[in-house]
C-alpha positions in Angstrom: 0.0 0.0 0.0 1.3 3.4 -0.9 1.3 6.4 1.5 -0.8 9.4 1.0 2.3 11.4 0.1 3.3 8.9 -2.5 -0.3 8.8 -3.9 -0.2 12.6 -4.2 3.1 12.5 -6.0 1.8 9.9 -8.5 -1.4 11.9 -9.1 0.4 15.2 -9.7 3.1 13.6 -11.8 0.4 12.0 -13.9 -1.4 15.3 -14.3 1.8 17.1 -15.3 1.4 15.8 -18.9 -0.9 17.7 -21.2 -2.1 14.5 -23.0 -3.1 12.9 -19.7 -4.9 16.1 -18.6 -6.8 16.1 -21.9 -7.7 12.4 -21.3 -9.0 13.4 -17.8 -11.0 16.3 -19.3 -12.6 13.9 -21.9 -13.4 11.3 -19.3 -15.2 14.0 -17.2 -17.9 13.8 -19.9 -18.2 10.0 -19.5 -16.4 6.7 -20.0 -14.5 6.1 -23.3 -12.5 3.4 -25.0 -8.8 3.7 -25.8 -9.8 4.2 -29.5 -12.2 7.0 -28.5 -9.6 8.6 -26.3 -6.9 8.4 -29.0 -9.0 10.2 -31.7 -7.9 13.8 -31.0 -4.2 13.0 -30.6 -1.6 12.5 -33.3 0.0 9.7 -31.3 -0.4 5.9 -31.5 -3.0 4.0 -29.6 -0.2 2.3 -27.8 1.1 5.7 -26.6 -2.5 6.6 -25.4 -2.6 3.2 -23.6 0.6 4.0 -21.8 -0.8 7.4 -20.7 -3.9 5.6 -19.4 -1.7 3.1 -17.5 0.0 6.1 -15.8 -3.4 7.5 -14.9 -4.4 4.1 -13.6 -1.3 3.8 -11.4 -2.2 7.2 -10.0 -5.8 5.9 -9.4 -7.2 8.7 -11.4 -9.0 6.3 -13.8 -10.2 2.8 -13.8 -11.1 0.3 -16.5 -14.0 -2.1 -16.7 -15.0 -4.9 -19.1 -18.2 -4.7 -21.0 -18.4 -7.6 -23.4 -15.6 -6.8 -25.9 -15.2 -3.2 -24.7 -12.8 -2.0 -21.9 -14.0 1.5 -21.2 -11.9 3.8 -19.1 -13.7 5.7 -16.3 -12.7 8.7 -14.4 -12.2 8.1 -10.6 -14.0 11.1 -9.1 -13.1 10.1 -5.6 -9.4 10.4 -6.3 -9.9 13.8 -7.9 -11.9 14.9 -4.9 -9.1 13.8 -2.6 -6.7 16.0 -4.7 -9.1 18.9 -4.5 -9.4 18.5 -0.7 -5.6 18.5 -0.4 -5.4 21.7 -2.5 -8.3 23.3 -0.6 -6.6 23.0 2.8 -3.9 25.3 1.6 -6.2 27.6 -0.4 -8.4 28.2 2.7 -5.4 29.1 4.8 -4.3 31.7 2.1 -7.8 33.1 1.8 -8.0 33.6 5.6 -4.6 35.4 5.4 -5.9 37.7 2.6 -9.1 38.4 4.4 -7.0 39.5 7.5 -4.8 41.7 5.3 -7.9 43.2 3.6 -9.4 44.1 7.0 -6.1 45.6 8.2 -5.8 47.7 5.0 -9.4 48.9 5.3 -8.8 49.9 9.0 -5.6 51.8 8.1 -7.3 53.5 5.1 -10.3 54.7 7.3 -9.1 58.1 8.7 -11.8 58.2 11.4 -10.5 54.9 12.9 -13.9 53.2 12.6 
């Protein structure tokens, strides 16, 4: 089992590639096969399959079997975990900016109110 830190590293490394981000964006509209995912790219289906494997290792996508099809699905729980990790830092920064805004407003008010 991988640690949370290692899982984050895998996910962010997977998302660092523009092709993989495009695949994630496409899957946000629904499942697709490798052939369907490969259509907009000028790379081989094997290359797209390797990108999907990286996304699978990062647990950002899953594959199922439906008769002869093996559609790729987005793993929304994994994306939500990444969003939660980012949000914890965003919320801290927003709090700091709100405090700074309040301080600047109080210093700009000549009456002191």
